[in-house]
C-alpha positions as CSV (number, residue, x, y, z in Angstrom):
1,S,-14.1,-14.3,-13.4
2,R,-13.2,-16.4,-10.3
3,C,-9.7,-17.7,-9.7
4,R,-7.4,-19.8,-7.6
5,Q,-4.4,-17.7,-6.8
6,D,-0.8,-18.8,-6.7
7,V,2.6,-17.2,-6.1
8,R,4.7,-16.6,-9.2
9,P,7.1,-13.9,-10.4
10,P,5.3,-10.5,-10.4
11,A,2.4,-10.6,-12.8
12,A,-1.1,-9.1,-13.1
13,S,-3.1,-10.4,-10.1
14,D,-5.8,-9.7,-7.6
15,V,-3.6,-10.8,-4.8
16,I,-1.2,-8.3,-3.3
17,A,0.8,-8.7,-0.1
18,M,2.4,-5.5,1.1
19,E,3.8,-4.1,4.3
20,A,1.1,-2.8,6.5
21,A,1.1,0.8,7.6
22,Q,2.4,-0.1,11.0
23,D,5.4,-2.3,11.8
24,Q,4.7,-5.5,13.8
25,V,7.3,-6.4,16.4
26,V,8.0,-10.1,16.5
27,G,10.3,-12.1,18.8
28,V,13.4,-14.0,17.8
29,G,12.4,-17.1,15.8
30,M,8.8,-16.0,15.4
31,Q,7.1,-15.7,12.0
32,P,5.9,-12.1,11.1
33,K,2.2,-11.8,11.3
34,V,0.2,-11.5,8.1
35,T,-3.2,-9.8,8.1
36,L,-5.6,-11.5,5.7
37,V,-8.7,-9.6,4.6
38,I,-11.8,-10.7,2.8
39,I,-14.5,-8.2,1.8
40,C,-17.8,-9.7,0.8
41,W,-20.8,-8.2,-1.0
42,N,-23.4,-10.8,-2.2
43,H,-21.1,-13.7,-2.7
44,A,-23.0,-16.4,-0.8
45,A,-22.1,-19.0,-3.4
46,F,-18.4,-18.5,-3.0
47,V,-17.5,-16.9,0.3
48,E,-17.2,-20.1,2.3
49,A,-14.5,-21.4,-0.1
50,A,-12.7,-18.0,0.2
51,V,-12.8,-18.1,4.0
52,R,-11.7,-21.7,4.3
53,S,-8.8,-21.0,1.9
54,A,-7.6,-18.2,4.2
55,V,-8.0,-20.0,7.6
56,H,-6.3,-23.2,6.2
57,Q,-3.2,-21.4,5.0
58,T,0.0,-23.4,5.8
59,Y,1.6,-20.3,7.2
60,G,0.9,-20.2,10.9
61,N,1.0,-16.6,12.1
62,T,-2.1,-14.9,10.5
63,E,-5.1,-12.9,11.5
64,L,-8.2,-13.0,9.4
65,I,-10.6,-10.0,9.2
66,V,-13.7,-10.5,7.2
67,F,-16.2,-7.7,6.3
68,D,-19.6,-7.9,4.8
69,N,-20.8,-4.8,2.9
70,D,-24.6,-5.2,3.6
71,S,-25.1,-8.4,1.5
72,K,-28.7,-9.4,0.9
73,D,-28.0,-13.0,-0.3
74,G,-27.3,-14.8,2.9
75,S,-23.6,-14.1,2.9
76,P,-23.5,-12.6,6.5
77,E,-25.1,-15.8,7.9
78,I,-22.5,-18.0,6.2
79,I,-19.6,-15.8,7.4
80,Q,-21.0,-15.7,10.9
81,K,-21.2,-19.5,11.0
82,L,-17.5,-19.7,9.9
83,A,-16.4,-16.9,12.3
84,D,-18.0,-19.0,15.1
85,E,-16.2,-22.1,13.9
86,F,-12.7,-20.5,13.3
87,G,-12.7,-17.5,15.6
88,F,-11.8,-14.7,13.1
89,Q,-12.9,-11.1,13.3
90,F,-16.2,-10.5,11.4
91,Y,-17.7,-7.1,10.8
92,R,-21.1,-6.5,9.2
93,Q,-21.4,-2.9,8.0
94,E,-23.3,-0.7,5.6
95,N,-21.9,-0.9,2.0
96,I,-19.2,1.7,2.2
97,G,-17.4,0.3,-0.9
98,L,-14.2,-1.6,-1.5
99,V,-11.7,1.2,-1.0
100,R,-13.1,2.6,2.2
101,T,-13.4,-1.0,3.6
102,L,-9.8,-1.7,2.7
103,N,-8.7,1.5,4.4
104,R,-10.7,0.4,7.5
105,A,-8.9,-3.0,7.3
106,L,-5.5,-1.4,7.1
107,G,-6.3,0.6,10.2
108,M,-7.2,-2.5,12.1
109,A,-4.3,-4.7,10.7
110,T,-1.7,-5.8,13.2
111,G,0.4,-7.8,10.8
112,K,3.7,-6.9,9.2
113,Y,2.2,-7.9,5.9
114,F,-1.3,-7.4,4.5
115,S,-3.1,-9.5,1.9
116,Q,-6.6,-9.1,0.5
117,L,-8.7,-11.9,-1.1
118,A,-11.9,-11.3,-3.1
119,A,-14.8,-13.1,-1.6
120,D,-15.5,-15.0,-4.9
121,D,-11.9,-16.3,-5.2
122,H,-9.7,-18.6,-3.1
123,W,-6.0,-19.1,-2.4
124,Y,-3.8,-22.0,-2.8
125,L,-3.1,-23.2,0.7
126,D,0.7,-22.3,0.7
127,K,0.2,-18.9,-0.9
128,T,0.9,-16.9,2.3
129,E,3.8,-19.1,3.3
130,R,5.5,-18.6,-0.1
131,Q,4.9,-14.9,-0.2
132,V,6.2,-14.2,3.3
133,A,9.3,-16.3,2.6
134,Y,10.0,-14.3,-0.5
135,M,9.4,-11.0,1.3
136,E,11.6,-11.9,4.2
137,A,14.4,-13.1,1.9
138,H,14.2,-9.9,-0.1
139,P,13.8,-6.9,2.3
140,D,14.3,-4.5,-0.6
141,V,11.0,-5.7,-2.1
142,H,7.8,-4.0,-0.9
143,I,5.1,-5.8,-2.8
144,V,4.6,-9.2,-4.3
145,C,1.9,-10.4,-6.6
146,G,0.6,-13.9,-7.4
147,G,-0.6,-15.3,-10.7
148,M,-4.0,-16.8,-11.0
149,D,-5.7,-19.8,-12.5
150,P,-9.2,-18.8,-13.7
151,V,-12.0,-21.1,-12.8
152,D,-15.7,-21.1,-13.4
153,E,-18.5,-21.1,-10.8
154,H,-17.9,-24.9,-10.3
155,D,-14.2,-24.5,-9.7
156,R,-13.3,-26.0,-13.2
157,P,-10.4,-24.4,-15.1
158,T,-11.4,-22.0,-17.8
159,D,-9.6,-20.6,-20.8
160,F,-10.0,-17.0,-19.6
161,K,-6.9,-15.1,-20.6
162,V,-5.0,-13.4,-17.8
163,G,-2.8,-10.5,-18.8
164,S,0.9,-10.4,-17.9
165,W,3.0,-7.5,-16.8
166,P,6.3,-7.4,-18.8
167,G,9.4,-6.5,-16.8
168,E,9.7,-5.2,-13.3
169,V,6.6,-4.1,-11.5
170,T,7.2,-0.8,-9.6
171,F,4.9,1.3,-7.5
172,E,5.0,4.0,-10.2
173,S,4.0,1.5,-12.9
174,L,1.1,0.2,-10.8
175,M,-0.2,3.6,-10.2
176,T,0.2,5.2,-13.6
177,E,-0.1,2.5,-16.2
């Protein structure tokens, strides 16, 4: 299912912001940079909304990296048009899969934080701002999740049931449960 993603207390979600592998040095009074990543494979009907939700975030210090994994449905042409309009990094590549592409993105990321968006979803415009504020106010927290509001292919709310995660979400619980 598709979804609009929001920031809420930790819950099941497709949106995760975490510290990137390398630290990003920022000057006094500057916002830490957030690397936003979208990986597309045959989502021509949705990728423009995903990209626009990333480039129009209310948080100002972001870099957007978009990958296309050898789509055959016109997605690369849509993304290229948007890259020309907004000036983000766009990479067309053979389909190496989600995990390998995410690892590639992590290696390229220059942000302190890293957030991935599925190409058939889109974010609320203040998602990044709210997540960074929370992370900066709670330096002991290493990952935040956002809830989601399921929508259909026409962006209308659906009654799709989203699971919840009771209690505190830990790295161990994410990797073992």
